[in-house]
BALUM-54225 format. One record per residue (C-alpha): chain; x, z, y. Coordinates in steps of 0.1 Angstrom, whole numbers. Each point is the difference from the previous one (the first is absolute). Layout:
N
atom chain = A&u = X&w = Z&v = Y
...
// end
This chain:
452
atom chain = A&u = 223&w = 437&v = 165
atom chain = A&u = 30&w = 3&v = 23
atom chain = A&u = 31&w = -15&v = -14
atom chain = A&u = 25&w = 25&v = -11
atom chain = A&u = 34&w = -1&v = 17
atom chain = A&u = 34&w = 16&v = -9
atom chain = A&u = -2&w = 32&v = 20
atom chain = A&u = 28&w = 19&v = 17
atom chain = A&u = 28&w = -22&v = -14
atom chain = A&u = 21&w = -24&v = 19
atom chain = A&u = -1&w = 18&v = 34
atom chain = A&u = 11&w = 32&v = -17
atom chain = A&u = 25&w = -16&v = -23
atom chain = A&u = 16&w = -19&v = 29
atom chain = A&u = 3&w = 31&v = 21
atom chain = A&u = 34&w = 17&v = 5
atom chain = A&u = 10&w = 19&v = -32
atom chain = A&u = -4&w = 37&v = -1
atom chain = A&u = 35&w = 16&v = -1
atom chain = A&u = -3&w = 33&v = 18
atom chain = A&u = 11&w = 32&v = -18
atom chain = A&u = -34&w = 14&v = 10
atom chain = A&u = -22&w = -28&v = 15
atom chain = A&u = -25&w = 24&v = 16
atom chain = A&u = 15&w = 34&v = 9
atom chain = A&u = 33&w = 4&v = 18
atom chain = A&u = 16&w = 35&v = 3
atom chain = A&u = -22&w = 28&v = -12
atom chain = A&u = -33&w = 4&v = 20
atom chain = A&u = -15&w = 24&v = -25
atom chain = A&u = 11&w = 33&v = 16
atom chain = A&u = -15&w = -10&v = 34
atom chain = A&u = -31&w = -15&v = -16
atom chain = A&u = -4&w = 31&v = -22
atom chain = A&u = 2&w = 23&v = 30
atom chain = A&u = -27&w = -20&v = 18
atom chain = A&u = -22&w = 1&v = -30
atom chain = A&u = 2&w = 37&v = -3
atom chain = A&u = -6&w = 6&v = 37
atom chain = A&u = -28&w = -26&v = 5
atom chain = A&u = -17&w = -6&v = -33
atom chain = A&u = 3&w = 32&v = -20
atom chain = A&u = -21&w = 22&v = 24
atom chain = A&u = -28&w = -26&v = -2
atom chain = A&u = 2&w = 0&v = -38
atom chain = A&u = -1&w = 38&v = -3
atom chain = A&u = -30&w = 1&v = 23
atom chain = A&u = -18&w = -26&v = -20
atom chain = A&u = 8&w = 19&v = -32
atom chain = A&u = -12&w = 33&v = 16
atom chain = A&u = 34&w = 16&v = -8
atom chain = A&u = 18&w = 23&v = 24
atom chain = A&u = 32&w = 5&v = -20
atom chain = A&u = 20&w = -22&v = -24
atom chain = A&u = 29&w = 13&v = -21
atom chain = A&u = 25&w = -23&v = -18
atom chain = A&u = 29&w = 13&v = -21
atom chain = A&u = 31&w = -21&v = -5
atom chain = A&u = 29&w = 5&v = -23
atom chain = A&u = 28&w = -20&v = -15
atom chain = A&u = -1&w = -21&v = -32
atom chain = A&u = -38&w = 4&v = -4
atom chain = A&u = -13&w = -5&v = 35
atom chain = A&u = -35&w = -3&v = 13
atom chain = A&u = -11&w = -37&v = 2
atom chain = A&u = -6&w = 5&v = 37
atom chain = A&u = 34&w = 15&v = 8
atom chain = A&u = 11&w = -31&v = 19
atom chain = A&u = -31&w = 0&v = 21
atom chain = A&u = 5&w = 36&v = 13
atom chain = A&u = 38&w = 1&v = 2
atom chain = A&u = 9&w = 18&v = -32
atom chain = A&u = 16&w = -29&v = -19
atom chain = A&u = 35&w = 17&v = 1
atom chain = A&u = -12&w = 35&v = -11
atom chain = A&u = 24&w = 20&v = -21
atom chain = A&u = -15&w = 35&v = -5
atom chain = A&u = -37&w = 2&v = 3
atom chain = A&u = -13&w = -4&v = 35
atom chain = A&u = -36&w = 2&v = 14
atom chain = A&u = -14&w = -23&v = 26
atom chain = A&u = -30&w = 14&v = 19
atom chain = A&u = -24&w = -20&v = 22
atom chain = A&u = -23&w = 22&v = 20
atom chain = A&u = -29&w = -11&v = 22
atom chain = A&u = -2&w = 16&v = 35
atom chain = A&u = -31&w = 9&v = 20
atom chain = A&u = 9&w = -27&v = 26
atom chain = A&u = -2&w = -28&v = -26
atom chain = A&u = 37&w = -3&v = -4
atom chain = A&u = 21&w = 9&v = -31
atom chain = A&u = 30&w = 22&v = -5
atom chain = A&u = 25&w = -10&v = -27
atom chain = A&u = 28&w = 21&v = -15
atom chain = A&u = 22&w = 3&v = -30
atom chain = A&u = 12&w = 31&v = -17
atom chain = A&u = 33&w = -11&v = -15
atom chain = A&u = 29&w = 16&v = -18
atom chain = A&u = 28&w = 6&v = 25
atom chain = A&u = 23&w = -25&v = -18
atom chain = A&u = -23&w = -29&v = 9
atom chain = A&u = -15&w = 12&v = 33
atom chain = A&u = 26&w = -15&v = 23
atom chain = A&u = -4&w = -35&v = -13
atom chain = A&u = -38&w = 4&v = -2
atom chain = A&u = -1&w = 9&v = 37
atom chain = A&u = 19&w = -32&v = 8
atom chain = A&u = -21&w = -24&v = -21
atom chain = A&u = -34&w = 15&v = -7
atom chain = A&u = -29&w = -11&v = 22
atom chain = A&u = -12&w = 36&v = 5
atom chain = A&u = -5&w = 24&v = 29
atom chain = A&u = 21&w = 28&v = -16
atom chain = A&u = 23&w = 7&v = -29
atom chain = A&u = 3&w = 37&v = -11
atom chain = A&u = 31&w = 8&v = -20
atom chain = A&u = -6&w = 24&v = -28
atom chain = A&u = 30&w = 22&v = -10
atom chain = A&u = 8&w = 4&v = -37
atom chain = A&u = -23&w = 26&v = -15
atom chain = A&u = -30&w = -7&v = 23
atom chain = A&u = -31&w = -9&v = -19
atom chain = A&u = -12&w = -35&v = 10
atom chain = A&u = -35&w = 5&v = -13
atom chain = A&u = -4&w = 34&v = 18
atom chain = A&u = 11&w = -18&v = 32
atom chain = A&u = -25&w = -27&v = -5
atom chain = A&u = -28&w = 25&v = -6
atom chain = A&u = 10&w = 20&v = 32
atom chain = A&u = -3&w = -31&v = 22
atom chain = A&u = -33&w = -11&v = -16
atom chain = A&u = -14&w = 34&v = 6
atom chain = A&u = 10&w = -1&v = 36
atom chain = A&u = -15&w = -35&v = 4
atom chain = A&u = -34&w = 11&v = -14
atom chain = A&u = -10&w = -35&v = -14
atom chain = A&u = -35&w = -5&v = -15
atom chain = A&u = 14&w = -24&v = -26
atom chain = A&u = 36&w = -4&v = -13
atom chain = A&u = 9&w = -33&v = -16
atom chain = A&u = 25&w = -1&v = -29
atom chain = A&u = 12&w = -29&v = -20
atom chain = A&u = -21&w = 3&v = -31
atom chain = A&u = -24&w = -29&v = -8
atom chain = A&u = -14&w = -17&v = -30
atom chain = A&u = -11&w = -30&v = 20
atom chain = A&u = 29&w = -8&v = 23
atom chain = A&u = 33&w = 0&v = -19
atom chain = A&u = 23&w = 2&v = 30
atom chain = A&u = -19&w = 31&v = 11
atom chain = A&u = 7&w = 18&v = -33
atom chain = A&u = 36&w = 10&v = 5
atom chain = A&u = -3&w = 38&v = -1
atom chain = A&u = 13&w = 12&v = -33
atom chain = A&u = -17&w = 27&v = -21
atom chain = A&u = 28&w = 25&v = 7
atom chain = A&u = -1&w = -7&v = 37
atom chain = A&u = -37&w = 6&v = 1
atom chain = A&u = 2&w = 32&v = -20
atom chain = A&u = 27&w = 13&v = 24
atom chain = A&u = -21&w = -10&v = 31
atom chain = A&u = -32&w = 15&v = -13
atom chain = A&u = 18&w = 32&v = -9
atom chain = A&u = 14&w = 3&v = 36
atom chain = A&u = -34&w = -7&v = 17
atom chain = A&u = -26&w = 26&v = 6
atom chain = A&u = -33&w = -4&v = -20
atom chain = A&u = -18&w = -13&v = 31
atom chain = A&u = 27&w = -27&v = 6
atom chain = A&u = 0&w = -10&v = -36
atom chain = A&u = -37&w = -8&v = 3
atom chain = A&u = 8&w = -24&v = 28
atom chain = A&u = 22&w = -23&v = -20
atom chain = A&u = -13&w = -35&v = -4
atom chain = A&u = 15&w = -33&v = -12
atom chain = A&u = 19&w = -20&v = 26
atom chain = A&u = -14&w = -33&v = -13
atom chain = A&u = -23&w = -5&v = 30
atom chain = A&u = 28&w = 7&v = 25
atom chain = A&u = 24&w = -23&v = -19
atom chain = A&u = -25&w = -28&v = -3
atom chain = A&u = -10&w = 2&v = 36
atom chain = A&u = 36&w = 2&v = 12
atom chain = A&u = 19&w = -25&v = -21
atom chain = A&u = -27&w = -26&v = -1
atom chain = A&u = 2&w = -7&v = 37
atom chain = A&u = 30&w = -19&v = 12
atom chain = A&u = 15&w = -1&v = 35
atom chain = A&u = 0&w = -34&v = 17
atom chain = A&u = 38&w = -3&v = -5
atom chain = A&u = -5&w = 5&v = -37
atom chain = A&u = -27&w = -27&v = -1
atom chain = A&u = 25&w = -23&v = 16
atom chain = A&u = 26&w = 8&v = -26
atom chain = A&u = -26&w = -7&v = -28
atom chain = A&u = -10&w = -32&v = 17
atom chain = A&u = 36&w = -13&v = -1
atom chain = A&u = 5&w = 11&v = -35
atom chain = A&u = -32&w = -16&v = -12
atom chain = A&u = 11&w = -33&v = 15
atom chain = A&u = 32&w = 2&v = -20
atom chain = A&u = -18&w = 9&v = -32
atom chain = A&u = -23&w = -30&v = 2
atom chain = A&u = 28&w = -23&v = 9
atom chain = A&u = 21&w = 10&v = -30
atom chain = A&u = -29&w = -6&v = -23
atom chain = A&u = -4&w = -35&v = 13
atom chain = A&u = 38&w = -5&v = -4
atom chain = A&u = -3&w = 10&v = -36
atom chain = A&u = -28&w = -25&v = -7
atom chain = A&u = 22&w = -28&v = 12
atom chain = A&u = 24&w = 7&v = -30
atom chain = A&u = -27&w = -5&v = -26
atom chain = A&u = 4&w = -29&v = -25
atom chain = A&u = -32&w = -2&v = -21
atom chain = A&u = 8&w = 1&v = -38
atom chain = A&u = 33&w = 17&v = 7
atom chain = A&u = -2&w = 29&v = 24
atom chain = A&u = -12&w = 33&v = -13
atom chain = A&u = -19&w = 27&v = 18
atom chain = A&u = 32&w = 22&v = -4
atom chain = A&u = 21&w = -27&v = 17
atom chain = A&u = -22&w = 2&v = 31
atom chain = A&u = 4&w = 38&v = 0
atom chain = A&u = 37&w = -3&v = -4
atom chain = A&u = 2&w = -23&v = 30
atom chain = A&u = -19&w = 25&v = 21
atom chain = A&u = 22&w = 29&v = -11
atom chain = A&u = 31&w = -21&v = 9
atom chain = A&u = -14&w = -6&v = 35
atom chain = A&u = -8&w = 37&v = 4
atom chain = A&u = 36&w = 8&v = -8
atom chain = A&u = 12&w = -26&v = 25
atom chain = A&u = -22&w = 15&v = 27
atom chain = A&u = 8&w = 36&v = -7
atom chain = A&u = -37&w = 10&v = -4
atom chain = A&u = -14&w = 24&v = -26
atom chain = A&u = -29&w = 1&v = -24
atom chain = A&u = -35&w = 9&v = 11
atom chain = A&u = -7&w = 13&v = -35
atom chain = A&u = 16&w = 3&v = -34
atom chain = A&u = 29&w = -26&v = -2
atom chain = A&u = -9&w = -10&v = -35
atom chain = A&u = -35&w = -11&v = 12
atom chain = A&u = 10&w = -14&v = 34
atom chain = A&u = -7&w = -28&v = 3
atom chain = A&u = -29&w = -5&v = -25
atom chain = A&u = -1&w = -37&v = -7
atom chain = A&u = -28&w = -12&v = -22
atom chain = A&u = -10&w = -36&v = -10
atom chain = A&u = -22&w = 11&v = -29
atom chain = A&u = -30&w = 23&v = -6
atom chain = A&u = -4&w = 33&v = 19
atom chain = A&u = 26&w = 26&v = -9
atom chain = A&u = -5&w = 27&v = 26
atom chain = A&u = 30&w = 17&v = 16
atom chain = A&u = 28&w = -13&v = -22
atom chain = A&u = 33&w = -18&v = -2
atom chain = A&u = 6&w = -37&v = 0
atom chain = A&u = 1&w = -15&v = -35
atom chain = A&u = 19&w = -30&v = -16
atom chain = A&u = -32&w = -21&v = 2
atom chain = A&u = 9&w = -36&v = 10
atom chain = A&u = -20&w = -13&v = 30
atom chain = A&u = -21&w = -30&v = -9
atom chain = A&u = -21&w = -26&v = 18
atom chain = A&u = -34&w = 13&v = 8
atom chain = A&u = 12&w = 36&v = 5
atom chain = A&u = -8&w = 22&v = 29
atom chain = A&u = 31&w = 21&v = 8
atom chain = A&u = -6&w = 35&v = 14
atom chain = A&u = 29&w = 18&v = 16
atom chain = A&u = -6&w = 36&v = 10
atom chain = A&u = 31&w = 11&v = 21
atom chain = A&u = 11&w = 27&v = 24
atom chain = A&u = 31&w = 9&v = 18
atom chain = A&u = 13&w = 33&v = 16
atom chain = A&u = 16&w = -2&v = 35
atom chain = A&u = 18&w = 27&v = 19
atom chain = A&u = -1&w = 21&v = -32
atom chain = A&u = -36&w = 10&v = 10
atom chain = A&u = -26&w = -28&v = 5
atom chain = A&u = -13&w = -22&v = -28
atom chain = A&u = -21&w = -31&v = -4
atom chain = A&u = -24&w = -12&v = -27
atom chain = A&u = -11&w = -37&v = 2
atom chain = A&u = -10&w = -27&v = -26
atom chain = A&u = 5&w = -37&v = 3
atom chain = A&u = -16&w = -25&v = -23
atom chain = A&u = 12&w = -34&v = -12
atom chain = A&u = -15&w = -27&v = -21
atom chain = A&u = 20&w = -23&v = -23
atom chain = A&u = -12&w = -36&v = 2
atom chain = A&u = -2&w = -21&v = -31
atom chain = A&u = 19&w = -33&v = -1
atom chain = A&u = -18&w = -25&v = 22
atom chain = A&u = -19&w = 27&v = 19
atom chain = A&u = 3&w = 3&v = 38
atom chain = A&u = -24&w = 30&v = 3
atom chain = A&u = -15&w = 25&v = -24
atom chain = A&u = -33&w = -9&v = -18
atom chain = A&u = -32&w = 10&v = 18
atom chain = A&u = -6&w = 29&v = -23
atom chain = A&u = 34&w = 15&v = 8
atom chain = A&u = -5&w = -5&v = 37
atom chain = A&u = -34&w = 16&v = -2
atom chain = A&u = 14&w = 31&v = -17
atom chain = A&u = 27&w = 3&v = 26
atom chain = A&u = -25&w = -3&v = 29
atom chain = A&u = -22&w = 27&v = -15
atom chain = A&u = 28&w = 24&v = -4
atom chain = A&u = 12&w = -7&v = 36
atom chain = A&u = -35&w = 5&v = 13
atom chain = A&u = -1&w = 34&v = -17
atom chain = A&u = 31&w = 10&v = 19
atom chain = A&u = -16&w = -11&v = 33
atom chain = A&u = -32&w = 19&v = -9
atom chain = A&u = 21&w = 32&v = -5
atom chain = A&u = 18&w = -5&v = 33
atom chain = A&u = -34&w = -4&v = 18
atom chain = A&u = -12&w = 33&v = -15
atom chain = A&u = 32&w = 19&v = 8
atom chain = A&u = -7&w = 18&v = 33
atom chain = A&u = 2&w = 35&v = 15
atom chain = A&u = -26&w = 24&v = -13
atom chain = A&u = -8&w = -16&v = -33
atom chain = A&u = 11&w = 14&v = -33
atom chain = A&u = 23&w = -16&v = -24
atom chain = A&u = -30&w = -3&v = -24
atom chain = A&u = -18&w = -22&v = 26
atom chain = A&u = 28&w = -25&v = 1
atom chain = A&u = 2&w = -2&v = -38
atom chain = A&u = -38&w = -3&v = -3
atom chain = A&u = 0&w = -30&v = 24
atom chain = A&u = 26&w = -19&v = -21
atom chain = A&u = -18&w = 9&v = -33
atom chain = A&u = -32&w = -14&v = 14
atom chain = A&u = 17&w = -32&v = 9
atom chain = A&u = 15&w = -2&v = -35
atom chain = A&u = -34&w = 2&v = -16
atom chain = A&u = -13&w = -27&v = 24
atom chain = A&u = 29&w = -22&v = -8
atom chain = A&u = -4&w = 3&v = -38
atom chain = A&u = 31&w = 19&v = -7
atom chain = A&u = 6&w = 20&v = -31
atom chain = A&u = 0&w = 38&v = 9
atom chain = A&u = 34&w = 16&v = 8
atom chain = A&u = 1&w = 36&v = -11
atom chain = A&u = 38&w = 3&v = -3
atom chain = A&u = 7&w = 0&v = 37
atom chain = A&u = -17&w = 10&v = 32
atom chain = A&u = -1&w = -24&v = 30
atom chain = A&u = 30&w = 17&v = 17
atom chain = A&u = 20&w = 30&v = 11
atom chain = A&u = 20&w = 13&v = 29
atom chain = A&u = 36&w = -12&v = 2
atom chain = A&u = 29&w = 11&v = 21
atom chain = A&u = 23&w = 27&v = -14
atom chain = A&u = -10&w = -8&v = -35
atom chain = A&u = -16&w = -31&v = -14
atom chain = A&u = -30&w = 22&v = -9
atom chain = A&u = 1&w = 22&v = 30
atom chain = A&u = -23&w = 29&v = 8
atom chain = A&u = -33&w = -5&v = 19
atom chain = A&u = -34&w = -17&v = -7
atom chain = A&u = 0&w = -18&v = -34
atom chain = A&u = -19&w = -33&v = 2
atom chain = A&u = -17&w = 6&v = -33
atom chain = A&u = -30&w = 14&v = -17
atom chain = A&u = -25&w = -26&v = 10
atom chain = A&u = -2&w = -16&v = -34
atom chain = A&u = -16&w = 31&v = -16
atom chain = A&u = -31&w = 0&v = 22
atom chain = A&u = 5&w = 37&v = 5
atom chain = A&u = 4&w = 19&v = 32
atom chain = A&u = 35&w = 2&v = 15
atom chain = A&u = 22&w = 29&v = -10
atom chain = A&u = 36&w = 10&v = 1
atom chain = A&u = 24&w = -23&v = 17
atom chain = A&u = -25&w = -28&v = 3
atom chain = A&u = -22&w = 23&v = 22
atom chain = A&u = 27&w = 4&v = 26
atom chain = A&u = -6&w = -15&v = 34
atom chain = A&u = 19&w = -31&v = 12
atom chain = A&u = 18&w = 7&v = 33
atom chain = A&u = 20&w = -21&v = 26
atom chain = A&u = 36&w = -3&v = -9
atom chain = A&u = -5&w = 0&v = -38
atom chain = A&u = 16&w = -29&v = -19
atom chain = A&u = -15&w = -13&v = -32
atom chain = A&u = 9&w = -25&v = -27
atom chain = A&u = -31&w = -15&v = -16
atom chain = A&u = -11&w = -27&v = -23
atom chain = A&u = -27&w = -27&v = -1
atom chain = A&u = -9&w = -3&v = -36
atom chain = A&u = -14&w = -28&v = -21
atom chain = A&u = 3&w = 4&v = -38
atom chain = A&u = -10&w = -23&v = -29
atom chain = A&u = 4&w = 0&v = -38
atom chain = A&u = 25&w = -26&v = -12
atom chain = A&u = 9&w = -3&v = -37
atom chain = A&u = -19&w = 28&v = -15
atom chain = A&u = -21&w = 31&v = 9
atom chain = A&u = 31&w = 21&v = 8
atom chain = A&u = 19&w = -28&v = 19
atom chain = A&u = -10&w = 8&v = 35
atom chain = A&u = 15&w = -21&v = 28
atom chain = A&u = -1&w = 13&v = 35
atom chain = A&u = 6&w = -13&v = 36
atom chain = A&u = 9&w = 31&v = 20
atom chain = A&u = 7&w = -10&v = 36
atom chain = A&u = 19&w = 30&v = 13
atom chain = A&u = 8&w = 3&v = 37
atom chain = A&u = 10&w = 29&v = 23
atom chain = A&u = -20&w = 10&v = 30
atom chain = A&u = 0&w = 27&v = 27
atom chain = A&u = -32&w = 17&v = 12
atom chain = A&u = -5&w = -4&v = 38
atom chain = A&u = -25&w = 18&v = 23
atom chain = A&u = -26&w = -27&v = -7
atom chain = A&u = 8&w = -13&v = -35
atom chain = A&u = 30&w = -12&v = -18
atom chain = A&u = 26&w = -28&v = 3
atom chain = A&u = 24&w = -15&v = -25
atom chain = A&u = 36&w = 10&v = 5
atom chain = A&u = 11&w = -36&v = -5
atom chain = A&u = -19&w = -33&v = -4
atom chain = A&u = -18&w = 2&v = -33
atom chain = A&u = 5&w = -26&v = -28
atom chain = A&u = -25&w = -27&v = 6
atom chain = A&u = 9&w = -25&v = -27
atom chain = A&u = 16&w = 1&v = -34
atom chain = A&u = 37&w = -8&v = -1
atom chain = A&u = 1&w = -32&v = -21
atom chain = A&u = 27&w = -5&v = -25
atom chain = A&u = 3&w = -36&v = -14
atom chain = A&u = 11&w = -8&v = -35
atom chain = A&u = 33&w = -19&v = -3
atom chain = A&u = -16&w = -34&v = -6
atom chain = A&u = -27&w = 3&v = 26
atom chain = A&u = 1&w = -31&v = 23
atom chain = A&u = 13&w = 9&v = 34
atom chain = A&u = 22&w = 29&v = 11
atom chain = A&u = 14&w = 23&v = -26
atom chain = A&u = -3&w = 30&v = 24
atom chain = A&u = -29&w = 12&v = 20
atom chain = A&u = -1&w = -14&v = 35
atom chain = A&u = -13&w = 12&v = 34
atom chain = A&u = -38&w = -3&v = 3
atom chain = A&u = -15&w = -22&v = 27
atom chain = A&u = -13&w = 20&v = 30
atom chain = A&u = -36&w = 10&v = -2
// end
């Protein structure tokens, strides 16, 4: 078996320190990127969803989850954003806004037109009038049981809208979940570049954190605190709930959780699941694994190395299956088949992966469902397309210390779908990060691996 080597360490640790207030995004590219997304990607998404009109209502204090994507993040009084497909394949976008916000909206919103409504004008009647003139076959509204960010329409807003629409238009209302999934899941090349840089920083910080571990002394929570300190120094945000980011775990599987006070011991695998937010918009989700050597060891025992290699192979199997035209179910099924072949315990808690970008669990095809041996349905039946970015795991699980003590290798990487397949955003982790115990002969810190 190939000798394990300390991966990703000295070259990264000796690199210049990260000190930028935002190490990836300078200025604010989002308004420009958002406009390009609406002009280039939204018409395609609406066509794929077979929808000719999409209506989003925005308001202050309890805004729609997609307000920032359509230009309604600063809404005061309720405003309506309409996206209408045209016969020539283009799309017309407009906002119906209270007059008090209309001037600012014209200056910042990525729309073709902003119509100012004077006090007393009925917003919902105005929306109904424009929908009647557009004559769409299907009208998407943000109501969904499957896609949470496409579920922003409140009950009172829906009641008011339906009251204003004619009976024939009411029958044309459909969920926007297909539009939203098709639109937000595809990222522009510039966004992929941003995610690529952010992913490199995410992985580097995880390796930095492992260099601070002293077996028998350092706790999982200490590793998490180090990473949170580095996030503050860099000025980056959390990819998910701060109390659970990062999730550092040197013990049995805990699922999505916080780091505990468990003391890291020789013989432990350490799993760090970590993500950052850059530019206030784009997030990462990457795991890096370390192994704690026992005194006198220079590499993990063969059984540990074998488990690592099997988990890593599962991730590579998933990457090979990730290509345009397949479903998310297909990718998950490929990795599940490998797990069975490799002798892994089944993993029912998680799917193989998920889209990532604006949220750690973004919208789009879910890489899941293959473990059930049932046909694809829901998000796992969605089709993979170029420009989508995924975070996905290679799993290998085993029982350790009792029937409920499941230990897991979950090699999580990020990849973007290309026209012909998929490619990792950054070089994937090839070898375990090795952490020596204090009285191990030789260096007390990991050292650079010899070239392959």
